[in-house]
C-alpha positions as CSV (number, residue, x, y, z in Angstrom):
1,M,-4.2,-9.1,3.9
2,T,-4.3,-8.8,0.1
3,D,-1.4,-6.5,-1.2
4,T,-3.5,-3.4,-2.2
5,T,0.2,-1.0,-2.4
6,S,0.4,-0.5,-6.4
7,L,-3.3,-0.6,-7.2
8,L,-3.5,3.2,-7.0
9,A,-0.2,3.6,-8.2
10,G,0.3,6.7,-10.5
11,R,-3.3,8.2,-9.7
12,V,-4.0,11.6,-7.3
13,A,-7.3,11.5,-4.9
14,L,-8.7,14.2,-2.8
15,V,-10.7,13.6,0.4
16,T,-12.7,16.5,2.2
17,G,-13.0,15.9,5.5
18,G,-10.0,13.8,5.2
19,A,-7.8,14.6,8.2
20,A,-9.8,12.5,10.9
21,G,-12.2,9.5,11.4
22,I,-13.3,7.8,8.2
23,G,-12.0,10.3,6.0
24,L,-8.5,9.9,7.1
25,G,-9.3,5.8,7.2
26,L,-9.4,6.3,3.4
27,A,-7.1,8.1,2.8
28,T,-4.2,6.0,4.2
29,A,-5.4,3.4,2.4
30,M,-5.9,5.1,-0.7
31,A,-1.7,6.3,0.0
32,R,-0.5,3.3,1.0
33,A,-1.8,1.2,-2.3
34,G,0.1,4.0,-4.1
35,A,-1.6,7.4,-5.0
36,A,-1.2,10.8,-4.2
37,V,-3.7,12.3,-1.6
38,V,-4.3,14.9,-0.5
39,L,-6.8,16.1,2.9
40,A,-8.9,18.9,2.3
41,S,-10.8,20.1,5.5
42,R,-11.1,23.6,7.4
43,R,-8.5,23.1,11.0
44,P,-5.2,23.5,9.5
45,G,-3.3,21.9,12.8
46,V,-5.4,18.5,12.6
47,G,-5.0,19.0,8.9
48,E,-1.4,19.4,8.6
49,A,-0.6,16.6,11.5
50,A,-2.5,14.0,9.5
51,A,-0.1,15.1,6.1
52,G,2.8,14.9,8.2
53,D,1.6,11.1,9.7
54,L,1.5,10.1,6.5
55,R,4.6,11.5,5.0
56,A,6.2,9.9,7.4
57,E,5.7,6.4,6.8
58,G,6.8,7.1,3.2
59,L,3.4,8.2,2.3
60,D,1.8,11.3,-1.0
61,A,0.3,12.9,1.0
62,T,-0.3,16.8,1.7
63,W,-3.2,19.1,3.4
64,V,-5.0,21.8,2.2
65,R,-7.7,24.1,4.0
66,C,-11.4,23.4,2.9
67,D,-14.9,24.4,3.4
68,V,-17.0,22.0,1.6
69,T,-19.9,24.7,2.6
70,V,-18.0,27.8,0.9
71,P,-18.0,26.6,-3.0
72,D,-15.0,28.5,-3.8
73,D,-13.2,26.5,-1.3
74,I,-13.7,23.5,-3.1
75,Y,-12.9,24.8,-6.2
76,A,-9.9,25.4,-4.6
77,A,-8.8,22.1,-3.7
78,V,-9.6,20.9,-6.7
79,N,-7.3,22.8,-9.5
80,G,-4.6,22.7,-6.5
81,A,-4.5,19.1,-6.6
82,V,-4.9,19.1,-9.8
83,A,-1.8,22.3,-10.9
84,A,-0.3,20.1,-8.0
85,H,0.3,16.6,-9.1
86,G,-0.9,16.8,-12.9
87,R,-3.8,15.2,-12.7
88,L,-7.2,14.1,-10.3
89,D,-8.8,10.5,-10.7
90,C,-10.5,10.1,-7.5
91,L,-13.0,13.0,-5.2
92,V,-13.9,11.2,-2.1
93,H,-17.0,13.5,-0.8
94,N,-17.1,12.5,2.7
95,A,-16.8,15.5,5.3
96,L,-19.7,16.1,7.3
97,D,-21.1,18.4,9.9
98,G,-24.5,19.9,11.4
99,S,-26.0,16.1,12.1
100,T,-28.7,16.9,13.9
101,G,-31.0,14.4,15.8
102,G,-34.0,13.8,17.1
103,P,-37.9,14.3,15.7
104,V,-38.3,16.7,12.9
105,E,-41.4,18.9,14.8
106,G,-38.0,20.1,17.6
107,A,-35.1,20.2,14.8
108,N,-32.4,23.3,14.9
109,D,-32.6,25.3,11.4
110,E,-29.1,26.2,11.7
111,K,-27.9,22.3,11.9
112,W,-30.0,21.3,9.5
113,A,-28.9,24.0,7.3
114,T,-25.5,23.1,7.6
115,L,-26.5,19.1,7.6
116,A,-27.7,20.0,4.1
117,A,-24.8,22.2,3.0
118,T,-22.5,19.8,3.7
119,S,-23.4,16.6,2.1
120,V,-26.3,17.6,-0.8
121,R,-24.3,21.1,-1.5
122,A,-21.1,20.2,-1.0
123,S,-21.4,16.8,-3.1
124,Y,-23.2,18.5,-5.9
125,D,-20.2,21.1,-5.9
126,C,-17.5,18.5,-5.3
127,A,-19.0,16.9,-8.6
128,Q,-19.2,20.5,-11.0
129,T,-15.8,20.8,-9.9
130,A,-14.1,17.8,-11.1
131,H,-16.2,17.0,-13.6
132,P,-13.9,18.3,-16.5
133,H,-10.7,16.4,-14.6
134,L,-12.5,13.0,-13.5
135,R,-13.2,13.0,-17.3
136,S,-9.4,13.2,-19.0
137,T,-8.7,11.2,-16.8
138,T,-11.8,8.8,-16.6
139,G,-12.1,8.5,-13.0
140,S,-14.1,8.4,-10.2
141,L,-16.6,10.0,-8.0
142,V,-17.4,8.6,-4.1
143,L,-20.2,9.9,-1.7
144,L,-19.6,8.9,1.3
145,T,-23.5,7.9,2.3
146,S,-25.8,6.0,5.1
147,A,-28.1,2.8,5.4
148,A,-29.9,5.6,6.8
149,G,-30.7,7.3,3.4
150,M,-32.3,3.6,2.6
151,E,-34.1,2.5,5.6
152,G,-35.4,5.7,7.1
153,S,-34.3,6.1,11.1
154,A,-36.8,7.3,13.5
155,A,-34.1,9.2,15.4
156,R,-32.5,11.2,13.0
157,P,-34.9,11.4,9.9
158,L,-32.7,14.7,8.8
159,Y,-29.8,12.6,8.3
160,A,-31.1,9.9,6.9
161,M,-32.6,12.6,3.9
162,A,-29.5,14.3,3.9
163,K,-27.9,10.6,2.7
164,A,-30.7,9.8,0.5
165,S,-30.4,12.6,-2.0
166,Q,-26.8,12.3,-1.8
167,R,-27.3,8.2,-2.8
168,G,-30.1,9.9,-5.2
169,F,-27.3,12.1,-6.9
170,A,-24.4,9.0,-7.2
171,K,-27.3,7.6,-9.4
172,G,-27.7,10.2,-11.5
173,L,-24.5,10.8,-11.9
174,A,-23.4,7.7,-13.1
175,A,-25.8,8.1,-15.9
176,E,-25.0,11.3,-16.9
177,W,-21.5,10.6,-16.6
178,G,-21.0,6.9,-17.9
179,P,-20.2,7.7,-21.4
180,D,-17.0,10.6,-20.2
181,G,-15.9,7.1,-18.9
182,I,-16.9,9.2,-15.2
183,R,-17.6,6.1,-12.5
184,V,-19.8,7.3,-9.8
185,N,-20.3,5.6,-7.1
186,C,-21.0,5.1,-3.0
187,I,-20.0,3.6,0.7
188,A,-22.6,3.9,3.6
189,P,-20.1,2.6,6.6
190,V,-20.5,2.4,10.3
191,A,-17.0,2.9,11.7
192,M,-14.7,3.7,15.6
193,T,-14.1,6.5,15.4
194,P,-13.2,9.4,17.6
195,A,-17.0,11.0,17.1
196,L,-18.3,7.5,16.9
197,A,-16.5,6.5,20.8
198,R,-17.4,9.4,22.0
199,A,-21.0,9.3,21.1
200,I,-20.8,5.6,22.8
201,R,-19.0,6.9,25.7
202,H,-22.1,9.3,26.2
203,D,-24.6,6.4,26.0
204,P,-22.3,3.4,26.5
205,S,-25.8,1.1,25.6
206,L,-25.1,2.6,21.7
207,S,-21.5,0.1,21.9
208,E,-24.3,-3.3,22.7
209,R,-27.1,-2.1,19.8
210,L,-24.9,-1.7,17.5
211,M,-22.5,-5.2,18.1
212,A,-26.2,-6.7,18.2
213,R,-27.1,-6.0,14.7
214,T,-23.7,-6.8,13.1
215,P,-23.2,-10.7,12.0
216,L,-19.5,-10.0,12.1
217,G,-19.3,-8.8,15.7
218,R,-17.7,-6.3,15.7
219,I,-17.2,-2.5,14.8
220,G,-14.9,-1.4,11.8
221,D,-11.7,-0.1,11.6
222,P,-11.8,3.2,9.4
223,V,-8.1,2.4,7.5
224,N,-8.7,-1.9,7.2
225,D,-11.8,-2.2,6.8
226,V,-13.2,1.0,5.1
227,G,-10.8,1.9,3.8
228,P,-9.6,-0.9,1.2
229,V,-13.5,-0.5,-0.5
230,A,-12.7,3.4,-1.5
231,V,-8.9,1.4,-2.9
232,F,-11.0,-0.8,-5.0
233,L,-13.7,1.8,-6.0
234,A,-11.1,3.8,-7.1
235,S,-9.5,1.3,-8.7
236,D,-9.4,-0.5,-12.6
237,L,-10.7,-3.5,-10.5
238,A,-14.0,-2.0,-10.5
239,R,-14.0,-0.6,-14.1
240,H,-17.1,-1.7,-14.6
241,I,-19.1,-0.4,-11.6
242,T,-21.2,2.2,-11.2
243,G,-24.2,3.5,-9.5
244,Q,-23.7,1.5,-6.6
245,T,-23.6,1.8,-3.1
246,L,-21.7,-0.4,-1.0
247,V,-22.5,-0.8,2.7
248,V,-19.2,-1.9,5.0
249,D,-20.5,-1.8,8.1
250,G,-20.3,-6.3,9.1
251,G,-23.9,-7.2,7.8
252,G,-25.7,-4.6,9.7
253,F,-27.4,-3.5,6.6
254,R,-28.7,-6.0,4.4
255,G,-31.6,-4.4,2.5
256,L,-30.4,-4.3,-0.9
């Protein structure tokens, strides 16, 4: 594997939903690349444990409580990171809750409201709060989206709508913030997380379906497959890339 241990040296990254799953994978890779990472999540026990595990590796990691449906929590997390470290170079918005499946006709209004709050509204709140800090470091905003937001999903049309909205928002911000030197990009991953593992236990055929549509023949790893893409986008290697979506799913989606 390519040595990335110094790509983010001296930089500070905040990852929402950073205490588990894809978010922890991204945060781990960024910390191993030299960044000071702030894991922002809701559950203290899980968050403190995740940050402690990273510190046990000798990495710079802290946890902050943040419910991304509460704008004041986002404000406190971002400004707390800046107060602690003196800067913010990258904000990764990964947190998501309330994903609804099935036809729109039978949709659960409460779950849809939560999905919209944690994806679309939280993207706006993260962007607005982080903007002055990212401008001062010519930093980077990364939103986690999905191929469903590009090709649609009969099984999860509301999820597809939310993810398409985030991608459109990122494109608009890339144009607006380009003069400020801020890059805005998306990652659309598929990786083996505890949530996906639970879904496969519930429906074993899901694994077969995923493998059948994945040319590389395996489901990705949050740290080693998706994480380096976040490192790349936050680093100077991606200094001339903005407004883009990088699909990290082993080739399952090839529509771009």
